[in-house]
N, C-alpha and C positions, 0 to 999 in steps of 0.2 A: 570206542564203545558205541554200539548201536542203540539209538533212542527213537521213540515215537513222539513227534511234536504234538502238544495239546493245544497250541495256539499258533497263529501265523507269526513268524519272526522274520523281519526284514533281512535280506541277504543270507538267510539260513534255509528257510523252507516254509511250506504251508502246513496248516493243521492236518494231522493224520498221516503226514509223510514220515517215512523211516529214513533217518539220516545216520551217517557215521561221524560222530563228533569226537573230538579228543577227550581223553579221560578227565583231564582237569576242567575243561569247559563244561562237560556234562555234570560232573560231581559238584563243582563250585558255583555254577551259574544256572544251568537249565533245570536240574532236579530240585534244588532248594526253592527256586521261584515257581515251581510247578509249571514250567513251560514245556516240559517233556517228561516221559516216563521211560524206564528201561525196557528195551525190546526183548522181553522174555516170552516164553510160550503162552502164558496167560494173557498178557497184554496184546500179543499179536493175534490171538484167537478173538479177543474182544474187539480189536480193530476190524478184523475181517467180518465179524458179525454186524458191526455198525455199518460198514460199507455195503454189505448185502442188503441190510434193511433200507438204507438210503436208496439203493438202486431199485429195489422193489417199489418203494414209495414213488420214485420218479417215473417208473414204468407205468404204474397205475394212474398217476396224474396225466401222463401222456395219452394213455388209452382213453381216459375220460374226456380229455380235450379234443381228441379226434372224433369221438362220438358226438360231442356237443357241436363241433364244427359242421358235421353232417346234418344235424338237426336244424342248425341256424339257417340253412339254405332256404327254408320255407318261412322264416320269420319276417314279418313286416310290421313296422310301427307307423302309426299315423298321428301326426301332430296338427291340431287346428289352431291357427294363429291369426290374429287380426292383421290384415294386409291392406296396403294402398292400391291405387289403380295400376301402378307400374310393376307390381309383383314384389315390391319390397315389403318386408314384414315389420310390424311394430313389436320389436323384441327379437329373440333368436332361440334356436334350439342348440343346446350345449351337450357336451358329452355326459354331464351329470343328468340332464333330462333323459337322455337315451338310456343310461344305466338304470334310472328309476323306472322307466317304462318297461324295460326288459324284465325287471324284477316283478313288477305288478302283473304284466300280461302273461309272461312265460315262466315265471318263478326261476329265473336264471340270475345268479349273483355275479356281476362283472364289475371290476374296479374301473372307475371312470378314466383312470390313467391308461388303461389298456385299449380304450376306444380311440382309433386313429382318426382324429378330426383336427385338421390344421387350424381352422377358425370356426367359430360358431356359425351355424347355418342361418343366413339372414334373407334368403329368397325362397319363393315357392318352387316346388319341384319334387322330383324323386331322386334319391341319392343312394348309392351303394356304399355302406360304411364297413370298414374293416375293423375287426376286434381281435386283438392278439390274445390267444388263450394260453399258449405255451411256446417255448422256443421253437420257431419254425412252423407253428400251427396257428392258423388264423381262421376265423369264421367271418362270413359276410352277411349282413342283414340289409333289408331294404327299408329306407326311411322316407316316408312321404310327408311333405309339408304342404298343407292345403289352407286356403283362406277360410276363415270362420264365417 
């Protein structure tokens, strides 16, 4: 019996996958627990429409990420921090600070987890920071840390 899985099932398949299950397994386990639906014309059409909608959403998100990546080339953030004589700062610039400044200055919402910063910036200077916008698409911004 062909069924469409509605949830991921270990060692059987992933959500949205069409599998060929034995009649007993499908009727006695998968269908009563609503882990799958029968793969008839209606359900197959519905599955195809959902997949098309997801693909469209993904393509639009990717296009927006590429556009934002191009815009980010000109972005520069300046942080003024108290610093000692040797260039060490009293405090640091974190990914959270960078995300907040991006939102304030350029109105760009970026999750702080997407900002590739190994450690907080604790010295004066100019840094190129990578921001992951989508799978395989990154934007780079310039971050300047200067003495107050």
